[in-house]
All heavy atoms as an XYZ file, in Angstrom:
920
protein
N     121.030     80.796     54.536
C     119.933     80.974     55.462
C     120.164     80.169     56.738
O     119.929     80.657     57.822
C     118.617     80.586     54.770
C     117.418     80.803     55.627
S     117.133     82.531     55.975
C     115.519     82.718     55.374
N     120.610     78.934     56.589
C     120.852     78.068     57.747
C     121.971     78.633     58.618
O     121.919     78.541     59.834
C     121.189     76.659     57.284
C     121.223     75.668     58.437
C     121.406     74.243     57.966
O     120.747     73.852     56.987
O     122.209     73.550     58.589
N     122.993     79.248     57.988
C     124.089     79.849     58.750
C     123.591     80.997     59.610
O     124.003     81.140     60.763
C     125.180     80.351     57.803
C     126.065     79.252     57.270
C     127.160     79.807     56.372
O     127.515     80.992     56.500
O     127.660     79.038     55.549
N     122.684     81.825     59.071
C     122.130     82.938     59.840
C     121.347     82.422     61.043
O     121.432     82.970     62.131
C     121.236     83.812     58.972
C     121.991     84.688     58.015
C     121.046     85.585     57.258
C     121.811     86.455     56.277
N     120.919     87.343     55.532
N     120.594     81.361     60.852
C     119.837     80.770     61.941
C     120.773     80.261     63.028
O     120.537     80.477     64.217
C     118.936     79.635     61.431
C     118.100     78.924     62.494
C     117.158     79.903     63.187
C     117.314     77.796     61.866
N     121.855     79.619     62.635
C     122.828     79.115     63.605
C     123.464     80.263     64.383
O     123.676     80.157     65.591
C     123.904     78.286     62.907
C     123.425     76.939     62.418
C     124.485     76.195     61.629
O     125.448     76.764     61.146
N     124.282     74.893     61.498
N     123.753     81.358     63.701
C     124.327     82.530     64.374
C     123.341     83.063     65.408
O     123.720     83.373     66.544
C     124.715     83.618     63.344
C     125.047     84.922     64.040
C     125.883     83.150     62.501
N     122.080     83.183     65.035
C     121.066     83.678     65.974
C     120.889     82.748     67.172
O     120.732     83.203     68.304
C     119.724     83.885     65.259
C     119.698     85.150     64.458
C     119.677     85.249     63.099
C     119.730     86.483     64.948
N     119.690     86.561     62.722
C     119.723     87.355     63.843
C     119.772     87.038     66.215
C     119.741     88.730     63.966
C     119.797     88.423     66.341
C     119.782     89.244     65.228
N     120.905     81.463     66.925
C     120.785     80.494     68.018
C     121.974     80.620     68.966
O     121.816     80.643     70.187
C     120.647     79.053     67.470
C     120.791     78.029     68.582
C     119.313     78.885     66.755
N     123.174     80.734     68.422
C     124.376     80.876     69.254
C     124.340     82.184     70.042
O     124.693     82.219     71.218
C     125.642     80.809     68.389
C     125.874     79.455     67.740
S     126.078     78.137     68.941
C     127.690     78.518     69.536
N     123.886     83.263     69.424
C     123.777     84.543     70.100
C     122.768     84.460     71.242
O     123.032     84.939     72.353
C     123.374     85.635     69.112
C     123.226     87.043     69.690
C     124.528     87.518     70.306
C     122.754     87.996     68.611
N     121.633     83.836     71.009
C     120.613     83.680     72.051
C     121.151     82.861     73.217
O     120.918     83.187     74.386
C     119.357     83.035     71.475
N     121.894     81.811     72.920
C     122.471     80.983     73.983
C     123.487     81.779     74.785
O     123.515     81.704     76.016
C     123.109     79.723     73.386
C     122.085     78.737     72.870
S     122.749     77.320     71.960
C     124.148     76.821     72.882
N     124.315     82.554     74.122
C     125.321     83.362     74.816
C     124.664     84.397     75.712
O     125.094     84.603     76.855
C     126.253     84.026     73.799
N     123.614     85.051     75.226
C     122.913     86.037     76.040
C     122.238     85.400     77.242
O     122.212     85.972     78.331
C     121.902     86.800     75.191
C     122.495     87.765     74.178
C     121.405     88.344     73.288
C     123.281     88.866     74.859
N     121.708     84.198     77.063
C     121.091     83.485     78.179
C     122.119     83.162     79.248
O     121.864     83.311     80.443
C     120.433     82.190     77.707
O     119.361     82.467     76.863
N     123.292     82.713     78.834
C     124.348     82.415     79.791
C     124.815     83.668     80.498
O     125.064     83.660     81.705
C     125.525     81.723     79.087
C     125.268     80.308     78.609
C     126.446     79.806     77.773
C     125.022     79.379     79.789
N     124.944     84.767     79.781
C     125.354     86.025     80.379
C     124.339     86.481     81.406
O     124.681     86.893     82.503
C     125.544     87.094     79.307
C     125.955     88.479     79.794
C     127.297     88.414     80.509
C     126.007     89.457     78.640
N     123.055     86.362     81.077
C     121.999     86.747     82.002
C     122.031     85.891     83.258
O     121.925     86.388     84.366
C     120.639     86.625     81.316
O     119.619     86.918     82.225
N     122.200     84.583     83.095
C     122.260     83.685     84.248
C     123.484     83.974     85.093
O     123.435     83.924     86.322
C     122.266     82.231     83.778
N     124.597     84.302     84.453
C     125.831     84.581     85.180
C     125.738     85.891     85.948
O     126.400     86.056     86.966
C     127.013     84.622     84.214
N     124.916     86.834     85.488
C     124.824     88.128     86.147
C     123.713     88.173     87.193
O     123.532     89.186     87.844
C     124.621     89.230     85.112
O     123.381     89.076     84.465
N     122.954     87.106     87.356
C     121.885     87.071     88.349
C     122.482     87.128     89.752
O     123.521     86.550     90.026
C     121.046     85.809     88.177
N     121.782     87.859     90.631
C     122.222     88.002     92.017
C     121.244     87.272     92.926
O     120.039     87.327     92.702
C     122.277     89.479     92.384
C     123.295     90.271     91.602
C     123.203     91.747     91.977
C     124.247     92.569     91.309
N     124.080     92.719     89.892
N     121.750     86.632     93.974
C     120.841     85.991     94.928
C     120.283     87.012     95.913
O     120.928     88.026     96.198
C     121.747     84.976     95.634
C     123.108     85.602     95.580
C     123.153     86.368     94.281
N     119.094     86.753     96.397
C     118.507     87.654     97.377
C     117.262     87.083     98.008
O     116.910     85.925     97.785
N     116.601     87.915     98.803
C     115.351     87.553     99.458
C     114.216     88.353     98.850
O     114.353     89.564     98.636
C     115.411     87.860    100.954
C     116.284     86.969    101.803
C     116.305     87.476    103.250
C     115.780     85.539    101.764
N     113.117     87.678     98.586
C     111.927     88.348     98.062
C     110.785     88.203     99.053
O     110.588     87.145     99.643
C     111.533     87.765     96.710
N     110.068     89.279     99.220
C     108.858     89.333    100.028
C     107.728     89.764     99.100
O     107.960     90.137     97.962
C     109.009     90.354    101.157
C     110.131     90.018    102.104
C     111.437     90.417    101.846
C     109.884     89.279    103.250
C     112.473     90.096    102.712
C     110.911     88.952    104.130
C     112.202     89.366    103.849
O     113.219     89.036    104.699
N     106.502     89.750     99.608
C     105.386     90.254     98.820
C     104.543     91.159     99.684
O     104.604     91.120    100.903
C     104.549     89.136     98.216
C     103.787     88.280     99.191
C     104.245     87.156     99.809
C     102.454     88.478     99.654
N     103.279     86.637    100.620
C     102.168     87.436    100.545
C     101.485     89.434     99.403
C     100.936     87.320    101.194
C     100.257     89.318    100.041
C      99.993     88.271    100.917
N     103.785     91.991     99.022
C     102.881     92.910     99.711
C     101.550     92.913     98.983
O     101.479     92.624     97.789
C     103.474     94.325     99.744
C     103.620     94.901     98.382
N     102.623     95.612     97.777
C     104.628     94.820     97.473
C     103.014     95.956     96.563
N     104.229     95.483     96.352
N     100.519     93.229     99.701
C      99.190     93.260     99.083
C      98.704     94.684     98.883
O      97.604     94.902     98.415
C      98.188     92.486     99.944
O      98.129     93.061    101.234
N      99.534     95.653     99.222
C      99.140     97.047     99.101
C      99.602     97.626     97.774
O     100.607     97.204     97.220
C      99.754     97.864    100.248
C      99.427     97.377    101.653
C     100.217     98.178    102.676
C      97.946     97.483    101.921
N      98.892     98.608     97.302
C      99.328     99.323     96.104
C     100.503    100.220     96.477
O     100.614    100.682     97.605
C      98.194    100.186     95.560
O      97.111     99.387     95.178
N     101.362    100.462     95.523
C     102.487    101.367     95.744
C     102.045    102.802     95.492
O     102.450    103.437     94.528
C     103.640    101.012     94.794
C     104.591     99.988     95.335
C     104.829     98.819     94.657
C     105.270    100.213     96.516
C     105.717     97.881     95.138
C     106.155     99.283     97.013
C     106.380     98.122     96.319
O     107.266     97.208     96.805
N     101.180    103.325     96.337
C     100.712    104.696     96.186
C     100.846    105.420     97.502
O     100.217    105.030     98.472
C      99.267    104.729     95.718
C      99.046    104.010     94.429
C      98.205    102.925     94.365
C      99.713    104.403     93.280
C      98.003    102.251     93.171
C      99.524    103.730     92.082
C      98.668    102.668     92.037
O      98.486    102.004     90.862
N     101.593    106.467     97.621
C     102.530    106.907     96.590
C     103.799    106.059     96.629
O     104.216    105.604     97.686
C     102.840    108.345     96.976
C     102.688    108.370     98.459
C     101.592    107.362     98.776
N     104.388    105.847     95.489
C     105.636    105.097     95.377
C     106.788    106.082     95.207
O     106.609    107.172     94.667
C     105.578    104.154     94.180
N     107.971    105.667     95.657
C     109.137    106.542     95.578
C     109.454    106.936     94.139
O     109.936    108.034     93.886
C     110.348    105.859     96.211
N     109.194    106.047     93.199
C     109.502    106.333     91.786
C     108.303    106.888     91.040
O     108.430    107.831     90.257
C     109.933    105.059     91.070
S     111.344    104.218     91.771
N     107.171    106.276     91.240
C     106.013    106.530     90.385
C     105.015    107.515     90.971
O     104.046    107.860     90.308
C     105.321    105.209     90.076
N     105.224    107.937     92.202
C     104.235    108.822     92.821
C     102.901    108.120     92.909
O     102.810    107.008     93.415
N     101.870    108.766     92.377
C     100.537    108.171     92.384
C     100.169    107.531     91.054
O      99.033    107.131     90.842
C      99.490    109.227     92.770
C      99.519    109.564     94.227
C     100.264    110.640     94.681
C      98.828    108.798     95.148
C     100.300    110.946     96.026
C      98.860    109.093     96.495
C      99.600    110.178     96.946
N     101.127    107.448     90.124
C     100.861    106.822     88.829
C     100.691    105.317     88.990
O     101.443    104.680     89.724
C     101.992    107.091     87.837
C     102.070    108.540     87.420
O     101.063    109.265     87.595
O     103.131    108.953     86.929
N      99.735    104.747     88.282
C      99.523    103.305     88.298
C     100.576    102.654     87.400
O     100.617    102.906     86.206
C      98.120    102.968     87.804
C      97.814    101.494     87.862
O      98.705    100.658     88.013
N      96.549    101.166     87.749
N     101.415    101.814     87.996
C     102.481    101.143     87.244
C     102.132     99.712     86.895
O     102.995     98.954     86.480
C     103.780    101.179     88.057
O     104.200    102.499     88.248
N     100.884     99.327     87.092
C     100.473     97.968     86.784
C     100.597     97.056     87.983
O     100.925     97.483     89.094
N     100.369     95.766     87.761
C     100.352     94.813     88.870
C     101.659     94.037     89.011
O     101.837     93.325     89.989
C      99.196     93.830     88.704
O      99.379     93.054     87.530
N     102.557     94.151     88.058
C     103.836     93.434     88.124
C     104.941     94.423     88.478
O     105.702     94.891     87.624
C     104.132     92.724     86.809
C     103.080     91.684     86.465
S     102.835     90.503     87.801
C     102.857     89.001     86.895
N     104.994     94.766     89.776
C     105.913     95.790     90.249
C     106.703     95.285     91.439
O     106.379     94.251     92.039
C     105.147     97.061     90.657
O     104.204     96.719     91.682
C     104.431     97.694     89.478
N     107.736     96.041     91.789
C     108.548     95.697     92.945
C     109.178     96.939     93.548
O     109.403     97.936     92.866
C     109.651     94.687     92.574
O     110.264     94.193     93.769
C     110.726     95.304     91.691
N     109.450     96.834     94.832
C     110.361     97.746     95.492
C     111.697     97.029     95.558
O     111.751     95.801     95.499
N     112.788     97.760     95.656
C     114.105     97.141     95.748
C     114.862     97.709     96.929
O     114.637     98.846     97.351
C     114.939     97.326     94.447
C     114.279     96.602     93.287
C     115.163     98.793     94.116
N     115.777     96.892     97.448
C     116.593     97.280     98.586
C     117.851     98.015     98.176
O     118.062     98.352     97.000
N     118.697     98.236     99.160
C     119.907     99.034     98.984
C     120.810     98.559     97.857
O     121.422     99.372     97.166
C     120.706     99.072    100.285
C     119.987     99.849    101.383
O     119.194    100.757    101.053
O     120.219     99.538    102.568
N     120.923     97.246     97.655
C     121.832     96.706     96.636
C     121.475     97.183     95.233
O     122.346     97.295     94.374
C     121.847     95.174     96.676
N     120.204     97.482     95.002
C     119.760     97.922     93.681
C     119.311     99.381     93.630
O     119.318     99.989     92.567
C     118.588     97.053     93.199
C     118.907     95.618     92.861
C     117.624     94.847     92.606
C     119.798     95.559     91.635
N     118.898     99.926     94.733
C     118.233    101.226     94.762
C     119.076    102.343     94.148
O     118.587    103.120     93.335
C     117.820    101.577     96.176
C     117.079    102.863     96.274
C     117.472    103.982     96.947
C     115.814    103.190     95.685
N     116.536    104.970     96.829
C     115.507    104.511     96.049
C     114.923    102.499     94.890
C     114.341    105.156     95.643
C     113.761    103.134     94.483
C     113.485    104.432     94.856
N     120.326    102.478     94.552
C     121.265    103.451     93.989
C     120.665    104.861     93.926
O     120.631    105.493     92.869
C     121.731    102.978     92.603
C     122.957    103.730     92.104
O     123.683    104.321     92.935
O     123.168    103.731     90.879
N     120.214    105.350     95.089
C     119.619    106.696     95.184
C     118.494    106.927     94.179
O     118.343    108.025     93.648
C     120.676    107.785     95.023
C     121.416    108.035     96.306
O     120.920    107.709     97.383
N     122.596    108.603     96.206
N     117.724    105.898     93.883
C     116.584    106.022     92.997
C     116.880    105.779     91.525
O     115.974    105.802     90.696
N     118.148    105.524     91.199
C     118.478    105.274     89.793
C     117.842    103.985     89.272
O     117.760    103.772     88.069
C     119.988    105.241     89.601
C     120.625    106.614     89.692
C     122.131    106.571     89.424
N     122.745    107.839     89.718
C     123.238    108.188     90.910
N     123.188    107.341     91.914
N     123.768    109.374     91.092
N     117.386    103.123     90.184
C     116.735    101.869     89.777
C     115.310    102.098     89.284
O     114.727    101.220     88.645
C     116.724    100.883     90.938
N     114.762    103.261     89.545
C     113.379    103.549     89.155
C     113.154    103.289     87.668
O     113.933    103.731     86.821
C     113.034    105.000     89.462
S     112.864    105.351     91.218
N     112.097    102.530     87.391
C     111.723    102.238     86.015
C     112.436    101.052     85.401
O     112.039    100.573     84.341
N     113.500    100.568     86.048
C     114.203     99.416     85.501
C     113.323     98.176     85.602
O     112.465     98.071     86.471
C     115.516     99.161     86.245
C     116.564    100.203     85.983
C     117.879     99.870     86.672
O     118.056     98.800     87.241
N     118.800    100.811     86.621
N     113.572     97.236     84.705
C     112.863     95.976     84.717
C     113.784     94.910     85.304
O     114.965     94.849     84.949
C     112.434     95.579     83.303
C     111.553     96.622     82.618
S     110.013     96.986     83.480
C     109.073     95.522     83.118
N     113.260     94.104     86.206
C     114.002     92.998     86.814
C     113.349     91.689     86.440
O     112.120     91.595     86.369
C     113.990     93.090     88.336
C     114.755     94.196     89.016
C     114.594     94.066     90.528
C     116.217     94.145     88.650
N     114.168     90.679     86.249
C     113.693     89.317     86.084
C     113.991     88.588     87.375
O     115.126     88.633     87.865
C     114.392     88.634     84.898
O     114.110     89.387     83.716
C     113.896     87.206     84.713
N     112.988     87.950     87.955
C     113.111     87.310     89.260
C     112.689     85.848     89.152
O     111.640     85.534     88.574
C     112.245     88.028     90.316
C     112.449     87.425     91.700
C     112.526     89.531     90.332
N     113.503     84.964     89.734
C     113.214     83.522     89.748
C     113.314     83.019     91.180
O     114.302     83.287     91.869
C     114.209     82.774     88.870
C     114.012     81.253     88.893
C     114.957     80.547     87.958
C     114.818     79.049     87.961
N     113.492     78.525     87.787
N     112.320     82.299     91.632
C     112.349     81.690     92.957
C     113.333     80.524     92.942
O     113.309     79.688     92.032
C     110.953     81.188     93.323
S     110.833     80.426     94.951
N     114.205     80.481     93.952
C     115.194     79.402     94.029
C     115.049     78.518     95.258
O     115.683     77.470     95.319
C     116.627     79.973     93.989
O     116.807     80.861     95.099
C     116.895     80.691     92.672
N     114.248     78.934     96.235
C     114.083     78.081     97.401
C     113.461     78.795     98.588
O     113.189     79.997     98.563
N     113.292     78.037     99.641
C     112.678     78.529    100.864
C     113.621     79.461    101.619
O     114.820     79.222    101.685
C     112.302     77.344    101.758
O     111.760     77.813    102.969
N     113.042     80.494    102.209
C     113.813     81.408    103.050
C     113.521     81.180    104.527
O     114.195     81.729    105.378
C     113.495     82.853    102.688
N     112.523     80.346    104.810
C     112.072     80.210    106.199
C     111.592     78.800    106.548
O     110.838     78.634    107.492
C     110.958     81.214    106.470
C     109.825     81.081    105.481
O     109.717     80.079    104.780
N     108.980     82.092    105.414
N     111.995     77.812    105.780
C     111.607     76.438    106.067
C     110.305     76.004    105.442
O     109.892     74.854    105.603
N     109.616     76.888    104.734
C     108.372     76.526    104.055
C     108.692     75.488    102.981
O     109.586     75.685    102.172
C     107.741     77.770    103.429
C     106.345     77.571    102.936
C     105.270     77.819    103.760
C     106.100     77.140    101.645
C     103.969     77.651    103.309
C     104.809     76.968    101.179
C     103.734     77.220    102.018
N     107.963     74.404    102.976
C     108.248     73.298    102.064
C     107.826     73.613    100.627
O     106.673     73.955    100.374
C     107.515     72.048    102.545
O     107.767     70.965    101.684
N     108.766     73.509     99.715
C     108.542     73.655     98.269
C     107.740     74.909     97.900
O     106.652     74.813     97.321
C     107.856     72.412     97.722
C     108.681     71.155     97.913
C     107.976     69.955     97.348
C     108.804     68.694     97.606
N     108.142     67.494     97.164
N     108.272     76.090     98.176
C     107.518     77.313     97.881
C     107.534     77.725     96.412
O     106.658     78.472     95.975
C     108.239     78.365     98.719
C     109.657     77.893     98.729
C     109.546     76.383     98.827
N     108.526     77.262     95.653
C     108.739     77.785     94.300
C     107.837     77.151     93.257
O     107.521     75.972     93.315
C     110.188     77.580     93.878
S     111.364     78.501     94.889
N     107.469     77.987     92.275
C     106.792     77.539     91.061
C     107.805     77.663     89.926
O     108.787     78.390     90.031
C     105.586     78.429     90.762
C     104.519     78.393     91.836
C     103.379     79.330     91.479
C     102.317     79.357     92.557
N     101.227     80.309     92.231
N     107.555     76.964     88.833
C     108.427     77.077     87.666
C     108.291     78.459     87.036
O     107.246     79.092     87.130
C     108.070     76.017     86.620
C     108.443     74.616     87.071
O     109.366     74.478     87.901
O     107.806     73.655     86.598
N     109.354     78.895     86.396
C     109.294     80.129     85.620
C     109.904     81.316     86.319
O     110.428     81.228     87.433
N     109.833     82.434     85.631
C     110.354     83.709     86.123
C     109.269     84.761     85.962
O     108.287     84.565     85.250
C     111.623     84.150     85.354
C     112.742     83.139     85.516
C     111.327     84.399     83.895
N     109.470     85.887     86.619
C     108.568     87.019     86.460
C     109.414     88.250     86.160
O     110.522     88.386     86.676
C     107.688     87.226     87.722
C     108.504     87.614     88.935
C     106.596     88.239     87.465
N     108.893     89.112     85.307
C     109.545     90.379     85.017
C     108.714     91.481     85.650
O     107.498     91.545     85.454
C     109.665     90.595     83.498
O     110.427     89.518     82.946
C     110.362     91.912     83.183
N     109.381     92.324     86.436
C     108.696     93.367     87.197
C     109.373     94.720     86.986
O     110.550     94.790     86.660
C     108.675     93.035     88.705
C     107.784     91.838     88.985
C     110.071     92.771     89.242
N     108.614     95.754     87.221
C     109.114     97.132     87.098
C     109.407     97.683     88.484
O     108.588     97.579     89.401
C     108.071     98.002     86.399
C     108.517     99.429     86.174
C     107.439    100.192     85.426
C     107.885    101.608     85.121
N     106.860    102.328     84.347
N     110.572     98.294     88.643
C     110.949     98.913     89.919
C     110.187    100.222     90.068
O     110.304    101.123     89.234
C     112.464     99.169     89.990
C     112.814     99.910     91.287
C     113.242     97.867     89.891
N     109.388    100.308     91.152
C     108.602    101.509     91.415
C     108.811    102.079     92.812
O     108.283    103.141     93.127
C     107.088    101.265     91.186
C     106.804    100.873     89.755
C     106.544    100.237     92.164
N     109.600    101.367     93.657
C     109.729    101.832     95.038
C     110.989    101.275     95.682
O     111.680    100.432     95.108
C     108.509    101.402     95.852
C     108.176    102.363     96.986
O     108.973    103.270     97.278
O     107.106    102.193     97.592
N     111.251    101.740     96.886
C     112.357    101.300     97.723
C     111.800    100.404     98.815
O     110.672    100.604     99.272
C     113.039    102.523     98.347
C     114.076    102.193     99.384
C     115.328    101.733     99.001
C     113.804    102.326    100.736
C     116.292    101.409     99.944
C     114.761    102.006    101.684
C     115.995    101.553    101.284
O     116.949    101.226    102.213
N     112.554     99.391     99.237
C     112.151     98.585    100.397
C     113.297     98.518    101.400
O     114.462     98.512    101.027
C     111.676     97.195     99.989
S     112.885     96.128     99.187
N     112.930     98.477    102.660
C     113.888     98.480    103.766
C     114.559     97.120    103.922
O     113.928     96.089    103.675
C     113.166     98.805    105.081
C     112.520    100.166    105.116
C     113.523    101.287    105.227
O     114.601    101.124    105.790
N     113.182    102.449    104.698
N     115.827     97.093    104.355
C     116.495     95.820    104.648
C     115.695     95.036    105.691
O     115.056     95.649    106.542
C     117.845     96.247    105.203
C     118.056     97.629    104.667
C     116.685     98.238    104.549
N     115.683     93.723    105.614
C     116.544     92.849    104.828
C     116.012     92.572    103.423
O     116.454     91.652    102.751
C     116.555     91.562    105.640
C     115.176     91.497    106.213
C     114.823     92.941    106.522
N     115.083     93.387    102.960
C     114.451     93.183    101.659
C     115.428     93.428    100.513
O     116.140     94.436    100.500
C     113.282     94.152    101.545
S     112.538     94.259     99.940
N     115.473     92.513     99.558
C     116.168     92.748     98.289
C     115.151     93.145     97.226
O     115.370     94.087     96.475
C     116.937     91.501     97.845
C     118.103     91.206     98.768
O     118.931     92.104     98.992
O     118.180     90.063     99.280
N     114.052     92.393     97.163
C     112.936     92.738     96.286
C     111.631     92.516     97.046
O     111.481     91.535     97.770
C     112.936     91.936     94.960
C     114.081     92.360     94.069
C     112.975     90.451     95.179
N     110.717     93.459     96.918
C     109.417     93.382     97.566
C     108.367     93.380     96.463
O     107.921     94.421     96.006
C     109.222     94.569     98.515
C     107.990     94.423     99.367
O     107.449     93.339     99.530
N     107.527     95.532     99.914
N     108.022     92.182     96.037
C     107.165     91.991     94.870
C     105.701     92.265     95.177
O     105.225     92.012     96.287
C     107.290     90.551     94.364
C     108.677     90.121     93.914
C     108.730     88.603     93.746
C     109.060     90.814     92.620
N     104.997     92.747     94.165
C     103.544     92.823     94.281
C     103.016     91.395     94.465
O     103.680     90.421     94.104
C     102.940     93.447     93.019
O     103.204     92.621     91.889
N     101.813     91.282     95.009
C     101.237     89.948     95.227
C     101.143     89.189     93.917
O     101.462     88.006     93.857
C      99.862     90.055     95.890
C      99.317     88.716     96.278
C      99.495     88.085     97.468
C      98.543     87.831     95.457
N      98.869     86.857     97.443
C      98.280     86.678     96.218
C      98.050     87.898     94.164
C      97.540     85.615     95.734
C      97.313     86.837     93.665
C      97.071     85.711     94.454
N     100.709     89.857     92.847
C     100.575     89.190     91.548
C     101.914     88.640     91.072
O     101.990     87.524     90.560
C     100.021     90.144     90.488
C      98.541     90.446     90.670
O      97.852     89.692     91.394
O      98.073     91.429     90.080
N     102.967     89.424     91.233
C     104.288     88.983     90.787
C     104.795     87.825     91.642
O     105.271     86.816     91.121
C     105.276     90.151     90.821
N     104.700     87.964     92.961
C     105.177     86.919     93.866
C     104.429     85.612     93.622
O     105.037     84.544     93.526
C     105.015     87.363     95.324
C     105.682     86.459     96.328
C     106.928     86.779     96.834
C     105.067     85.300     96.779
C     107.548     85.965     97.773
C     105.670     84.470     97.704
C     106.925     84.803     98.204
N     103.111     85.710     93.513
C     102.308     84.487     93.377
C     102.532     83.793     92.037
O     102.184     82.628     91.890
C     100.830     84.775     93.601
O     100.329     85.634     92.598
N     103.132     84.473     91.075
C     103.414     83.814     89.802
C     104.675     82.953     89.868
O     104.863     82.075     89.036
C     103.524     84.837     88.671
O     104.720     85.574     88.764
N     105.539     83.192     90.873
C     106.777     82.397     91.003
C     106.856     81.591     92.286
O     107.715     80.724     92.419
C     108.048     83.268     90.875
C     108.104     84.336     91.972
C     108.148     83.871     89.480
C     109.447     85.006     92.115
N     105.968     81.884     93.255
C     106.040     81.196     94.548
C     104.675     81.194     95.234
O     103.799     82.004     94.906
C     107.066     81.877     95.445
N     104.533     80.306     96.193
C     103.327     80.232     97.004
C     103.346     81.401     97.998
O     104.248     81.475     98.832
C     103.294     78.898     97.741
C     102.062     78.706     98.570
O     101.376     79.652     98.938
N     101.770     77.452     98.889
N     102.375     82.317     97.943
C     102.365     83.451     98.866
C     102.335     83.050    100.338
O     102.776     83.819    101.200
C     101.099     84.218     98.486
C     100.835     83.830     97.080
C     101.300     82.398     96.961
N     101.839     81.850    100.642
C     101.827     81.390    102.025
C     103.240     81.282    102.604
O     103.411     81.292    103.820
C     101.124     80.038    102.147
C      99.630     80.132    101.902
O      99.067     81.244    101.998
O      99.021     79.094    101.588
N     104.241     81.195    101.749
C     105.628     81.126    102.217
C     106.068     82.445    102.842
O     106.978     82.466    103.670
C     106.563     80.756    101.067
N     105.471     83.541    102.434
C     105.827     84.848    102.987
C     107.069     85.465    102.371
O     107.066     86.604    101.969
N     108.134     84.702    102.314
C     109.376     85.154    101.676
C     110.075     83.933    101.078
O     109.872     82.816    101.540
C     110.295     85.847    102.678
O     110.715     84.971    103.696
N     110.868     84.186    100.050
C     111.601     83.126     99.366
C     112.971     83.633     98.940
O     113.201     84.831     98.824
C     110.859     82.581     98.120
C     109.581     81.846     98.504
C     110.572     83.685     97.121
N     113.857     82.692     98.699
C     115.148     83.014     98.104
C     114.928     83.138     96.588
O     114.174     82.370     96.013
C     116.179     81.956     98.415
C     116.448     81.841     99.899
C     117.715     81.077    100.212
N     117.897     80.994    101.653
C     118.305     82.001    102.433
N     118.581     83.157    101.886
N     118.436     81.846    103.734
N     115.607     84.106     95.987
C     115.444     84.357     94.563
C     116.785     84.661     93.922
O     117.756     84.992     94.604
C     114.482     85.552     94.288
C     113.067     85.229     94.719
C     114.988     86.821     94.930
N     116.816     84.553     92.619
C     117.865     85.125     91.792
C     117.197     86.217     90.991
O     116.094     86.023     90.468
C     118.476     84.088     90.839
C     119.435     83.144     91.533
O     119.942     83.469     92.632
O     119.692     82.063     90.978
N     117.848     87.381     90.898
C     117.270     88.485     90.128
C     118.337     89.139     89.265
O     119.524     89.122     89.581
C     116.607     89.511     91.044
C     117.529     90.138     92.063
C     118.231     91.302     91.766
C     117.702     89.582     93.327
C     119.081     91.886     92.695
C     118.537     90.156     94.259
C     119.230     91.315     93.950
O     120.073     91.871     94.859
N     117.905     89.656     88.145
C     118.823     90.362     87.240
C     118.039     91.399     86.453
O     116.829     91.384     86.404
C     119.513     89.399     86.292
O     118.593     88.684     85.517
């Protein structure tokens, strides 16, 4: 039994490292508008934890419905200490124009950063 637990712990650690290694840096913005109509979801309500994504992820709409994990890593504009601890998981429902990498819903952005910052540096995967 103890060996199985050790295997699971090692597997979880390996997956965590793989996830961290595959994270991409980018810029996150927030919006207070609903994504209606959204490029992916049309007029369907996709909840409050949503995002639009830029060219690096969009892939002609193939990103639609994918889940992203986003972590604030620092200021994008000199705002002092914008980040909160933790990560947020969001559903891709739309496209955002450059220089946007991720355009988080207000609820999603405010869970990882101070909305007064306007934009922040993030890692996403």
